[in-house]
N, C-alpha and C positions, 0 to 999 in steps of 0.2 A: 505494499500499500504505498502511497505519498499522501501522508499527514502536513496538513498545515495548517496556519492561523491568519483569518480576514478580517481587516477593519483596522479602523483609528488606532493607534498606540495606546497600550492600556486597557483597551475593549475588543479586543481580537476574540471572533469566534471561532470554535475549531472546527474542520473541515476537513474533508477527503478527495483527493483530485479524483475523478472518474476519466475512463477511455476517452472519452471527446477532451478531456483538459477542462473542464469545469468544476471550480469547487463547491461541494454538498454540503450542506450542514449540518452539524454534529450533535449542534447545541441540544439538541432535545435526548440525545443519548448520553452525552459523558458532559464534563463541567470545562473541560479543560485538556490541550494537549501537554501531559507533563509527567514525571516520573510517576503519579499515583499510578496514569493510565497506563504506564508503558509496563509497570511491574504486574499488572492485571490481565493475564489472558483470556480470562472470561470475557472483559470489556473488549478487548482487542477483538475477538471473535463476535461479537455482537455488531462490531462495527464493519468488518468484513461482509456478515450476512447482510448490513443492512443496505451496503454498498453494493452489493451483488442484485439486491433487489429491482435496484433502480427507481425508488421510491423515494430516497431522501432530496428535499428541497435543495435547488440550486443558489448558490450566492453571486453576486453581481462579479463577475469575470475580471471586472476594470475596477476591485475595489485593490484598496491597500492590501498586499499581503505582508504580515508582520515576521518575527522570528518564527519558529514552526515549532517551538520548544516555550514553555510557561514555567518559570519556578524552578528556573537552573538551580542546581545546587553550587556546583564550583566548575570551574572551565581549568583542566589541567593542559600545557602546551608542551610540544616537545620540542626544542632547539636543533638545529642544524641535523634533522633525519632524513637528508637526500643527500647521495652522494656529490652529485653536482653542484647543488647549493652549498656545501662545505669547498669544494674544488675552489667555485667563485670566489668565495669570501677570504681564501687563503687560510683556513682553521683543519685544524687535524681530523680526522676520522674520529668521534666519540667512540669511547670504551664502552660506557654506559648511556642510555639516554640521558639528555641534560631536559632539565624541567624548570617550568615558570610557571606561574598563575596568571590569570584573566580574571577580574571582577564579573559576575553575572551581569553588572551593570553598563557594561560595554557593550552589551548585545544590543542589534536595532535588526529592524528587519533587512531582508535584501538588496531592495531598491532605496532604501532611505539614505538621505544625505549625510555624508560622512565629514566630520569637522576637523580641519588643520587647528593643531593648538595653537595658543597664542606663544608667539616667540620660536614659534618650528619653524628651521629650515631644510629639516632630514624627514619628514613624512614618508613612506615605503610602503608599498602594497606585498602581500603574499597571499596567494590564493592556497587553501587547505582543505585536505581532508577531515571533518569533524564526527567524531565517532558519539554516540549517544548509548549511556549505557543504560540497561532495561531490567538489570538484574543484582542485587548486591554480591560486590565480588570483594572478596579478602583472603589472602595468603592464597590465591589461586596456582594450582600445581603444573597444568596442562595450557596448552594453546588453543584444544578444544574445549573447556572449562570458558577460557578469555571470551571466547569468540560466540560461545552461549549466554555469555552476559551482555552483549551487545544487542540492543533494539534497532539499532538503525543507522543510518547516513545522513551527513547532509554538507553543503558547503558552505565554508568558513571563510573569510577574509581577516586574515591577522592583520591587520592595519599596525604600523609601529612606528616609532620615532626614533631615528638613529641615534641623532645627538643624546636625547633624554636615556636612551637606552646604552650606551656604549659609553660615553664622555662624562656622564655627569656623576658617575661613582656611584657604589653600592650595585644593587641587582638589576635584573633586566627590567621588573616590573615598572618602574615609573615610565619607561616608553612603552608600554604595553598596553596602559591601563587607562589613556585617555578617552574622554566620552567620546562614543560613537565608534569605538575602535575594532568592533566584532561583530560586524553585519554575518546572519546565519540565515540561511535557506536560498530558496524560496522551502522547500520541502524536508521533511523528515521522511524519507523512503526507508523503509521495515528491512532489517536483514535479508528476508528472505529472498527480496530482489536484487540482492548485491551478493551473488555465490561467491566472488573472488575481490576483495577489497584490496587485492594488489596487483589488477589487472586495470584500473580506473588512470583514464585520460585529463588532466587538469590544465586548464590554459587563462590566461590573463591578459587582459588587453589596455592599454592607458591611450584615450585620444584615438580610438582605433586601430593602434599600433600593437599587434602582438608581443608581448615581453616575454612572458613564461607560457612554456608549451613543453610537459614532465609528462611523468605517469609513476603512479605509486608504488610499480615494481622496481623505483628504484630506490626507495625509503632503506634507509640502513639497519633500522627498528620498526618491523613488520607490525602491523595492526595488532595480533595476536602477540606478538610479543610485548609490545607495549601494554596491552589491557594487562599482563598478565605482572610484568614489571612493576607497574603501579600499584597494584595489590599488594604487594611486599611493602610498600611504605605509607600506603592509606588505605580507609574503604572507600570504595567505590559504590555508590546509590544510583538508582533510579532516576535519570532526570542531570545526569552529571553528561557532562560534556568533554571529551579531552582533541582538543587541535594538534592535530601529526606531523607539522612539521610543513615545508615547502621549498618546491624543486627551483633550480636555478633561474637565474633571468631578474632579481628583483636589482632596487636602483643601487642599493650600497655594492653589489658586485659587478659595477658597471663602471668604466673609464671616467676620471676627470673630464669635463664636471659632471658629476651624476646627475643625471634627471630625477631630483625626487618631485613628490606630489604638488601642487598647490594649488589656493582655490581655484576655481574653476575650471580644473581637469576634472576628466569623466573615465571612472575604470569601470570594464565590466570581465566576467569571470564566470567558469563554467568548470562543471566536471562530469562527465559522460554518466547519463543517467539520472544524476541530480539534481539537475535544475542550472538557471544562469542569474549572475546578479547584474547588475548597475548602480554605481553611485556616482553624482554629481558630489564633488568636494564644494566647502564653503568656508569661512575663516571662523572659528571659534569665536 
């Protein structure tokens, strides 16, 4: 299934996308698309049955699409997780996954405005595969257990401010947590529709120019390994999100003068089977 949330920010309605691309209203069945729903197999089965019936009311296809997941618990991110991205930035291949966190309040819809922070001169783009947890995961012992904990997948844009991240001391978090820095969606595609998360193409354009063109096959630490690894250090709960890293092509890895984002730029990104985003940048 392709689950989504439609409507004004803060008042989104849960929906499922039908075969014609029309969002169908789920608000008569469930309160929201969130961790509680993703952990409830019976509720998900009711959604599948209702979607197959063709009787769910249609929502306006032109309405705003919000993030496909509400009440996100935490966002755990993996840095330098593609061989080509590590190479372009001159970094050594990590021996273990590099972790940092993003606050859930950085999440916006896939086509919402992204704000360039005040004082920023190095705002950068990163297309990423987001993993959404659907089952509590702690001390997992196998890749099979890890993938069984995944509810689904989504497109994430891990917007980053490199000067804040690298040049201002401390951890990466201050360059990763500016408002609007995690567009998510348009859909949460359930795991049964993504048979191999290591066979997905990712692409990103800035002002119509292709900047990133990669594949999850190039990940240093595959999805199953990442989920299993994280479960050794923290408990993952339904509704948690993992941003799994970005392929080569970011501004940071390009020759000087590096083409960092400015107000007025337009970023578009997509992952095969998971949908497409489009953001216009404005000053904060």
